Structure formats: C-alpha cells, structure tokens
C-alpha positions in Angstrom: 126.2 147.4 97.2 129.1 145.4 98.5 131.3 146.4 95.6 130.4 150.1 96.1 131.1 149.8 99.8 134.4 148.0 99.3 135.5 150.8 96.9 135.0 153.2 99.8 132.2 155.0 98.1 129.0 156.3 99.8 125.6 155.1 98.8 122.0 156.0 99.5 119.1 153.5 99.2 115.6 154.9 99.5 112.0 154.0 98.8 108.7 154.0 100.5 107.5 151.1 102.6 106.0 149.1 99.7 109.3 148.8 97.8 111.9 149.4 100.5 113.0 145.7 100.4 113.7 146.1 96.7 116.4 148.8 97.2 117.9 147.1 100.3 117.5 143.4 100.8 117.0 142.4 97.2 119.5 144.9 95.8 122.0 143.8 98.3 121.8 140.1 97.2 119.5 139.0 99.9 121.5 140.4 102.7 120.0 142.5 105.5 123.1 144.0 107.1 123.9 147.6 106.4 127.3 148.0 104.7 130.0 150.6 105.4 129.1 154.0 103.9 125.6 152.8 103.1 122.7 155.0 104.2 119.1 153.7 104.0 116.0 156.0 104.2 112.6 154.4 104.6 109.7 156.7 103.8 106.3 155.4 105.1 103.7 154.5 102.5 100.3 156.2 103.0 97.9 154.5 105.3 95.1 153.8 102.8 93.1 150.7 102.0 94.2 150.8 98.3 96.6 153.2 96.6 94.1 154.5 94.1 92.9 156.5 97.1 96.3 158.3 97.1 98.0 157.6 93.8 100.9 160.0 94.5 101.7 157.7 97.4 105.0 159.0 99.0 106.7 159.9 95.8 107.4 163.5 96.6 108.9 162.6 100.0 111.1 160.0 98.3 112.1 162.6 95.7 113.2 165.0 98.4 115.4 162.4 99.9 117.1 161.7 96.6 117.7 165.3 95.8 119.2 165.8 99.3 121.4 162.8 98.6 122.6 164.3 95.3 123.2 167.7 96.9 125.2 166.0 99.7 127.3 164.3 97.1 126.4 160.6 97.7 128.5 158.6 95.2 125.7 156.2 94.3 121.9 156.4 94.8 119.3 153.7 94.3 115.6 154.7 94.5 112.3 153.0 93.8 109.1 154.9 93.0 106.3 152.4 93.8 103.4 154.3 92.2 103.1 152.7 88.8 103.2 149.2 90.2 101.1 149.6 93.3 98.4 151.9 91.8 98.4 149.7 88.6 97.3 146.7 90.7 94.1 148.6 91.7 92.8 148.6 88.1 91.8 152.3 88.5 92.9 153.9 85.2 92.4 157.5 86.4 94.3 156.9 89.5 97.1 155.3 87.4 97.3 158.5 85.4 97.7 160.5 88.6 100.4 158.1 89.8 102.4 158.4 86.6 102.0 162.2 86.7 103.4 162.3 90.2 106.4 160.1 89.3 106.9 162.2 86.1 107.2 165.4 88.2 109.5 163.6 90.7 111.8 162.1 88.0 111.9 165.5 86.4 113.2 167.1 89.6 115.7 164.3 90.3 117.1 164.4 86.7 117.3 168.2 86.9 119.2 168.0 90.2 121.4 165.2 88.9 122.4 167.2 85.9 123.0 170.3 87.9 125.5 168.3 90.1 127.0 166.4 87.2 125.6 163.0 88.1 125.2 160.1 85.7 121.8 158.3 86.0 119.9 155.3 84.8 116.2 155.0 84.8 114.9 151.5 84.5 112.2 149.0 85.6 112.0 145.3 86.3 108.4 145.2 84.9 105.5 147.3 83.9 101.9 147.5 85.1 99.9 150.6 84.6 100.8 151.1 80.9 98.5 148.2 80.0 95.4 148.2 82.2 92.9 146.7 79.8 93.0 144.0 77.2 91.5 144.4 73.7 88.1 143.3 75.1 88.1 145.9 77.8 88.9 143.5 80.6 90.9 144.9 83.5 94.6 143.9 83.7 96.1 144.3 87.1 99.1 142.1 86.8 102.7 143.0 85.9 103.5 143.3 82.2 106.8 142.3 80.7 105.8 141.9 77.0 108.2 139.0 76.6 
C-alpha cells in the first residue's frame, strides 16, 4: 500500500468484517494508518451464530463495492471474499457449496467488470478450507488446508 500511495496512485481496500484486517492492517505491513489516496470500505458481516446459516455472507455487497471501484477508475483494488474460509470452518458441506457458489457469481461479475474496463487482475488465496471438508474416513475437516 505504501508503494502504491507514494506513486500517487489511488487504491481501494474492501472486505466484510471477518476479513477486513487482512486487506488493511495485514496488507499494509501491520500499520493501521490510512495512506494518501487509500480508500477503505468495511462491509458488515451478517449477524448470525455461525456462517452456515448465511453462507453467502456479505459477498454480494463486497462485490458491488469492487465493481464501483473499477468503474470509478481506482488504480489498485484489494478485496477479500471470506465465504470459503468462514463457512468451511463450520463443517457444513452443503453450506460450503452455497458459499462457493456465491463467490463464484461475485468473482464472475468482478472479472467481467475488470475486463470491460481494461483492468489486470490476480485471484489468489493464502490457504484453502472448504475444498477438503472430510478425510478419507469421513471425519470432518474444519481447519485450513495448504497441501504443503
């Protein structure tokens, strides 16, 4: 973020509550302060006991913020969709499917918008979770996966 800011470029950082620190504090090297030309948008996570109750979480709202940022012409955008991680921790396979479907729709919209506005984009993750929810014996797996 600091390098982008020093270059005089605009940047948008957005996520819902559960992962907001990942696109702000952690992404910014452990620094809290807002940098010049940096916009942060926090979308509240749903108020539910566990996210299998609302597997789409706030993905569609986050998606809307990203698309508006693209349309506005932000030079750099960092976003975190929390669904796969947070719903994966519940161990509810059907909810995880719904979570992934929601992110799939959102990423499709973001990619379409990015291409329309000639943006380059990278889709990445620091770990997995919901792609491996049971071991070979059928035991639930709710921890992060890295396959290292």
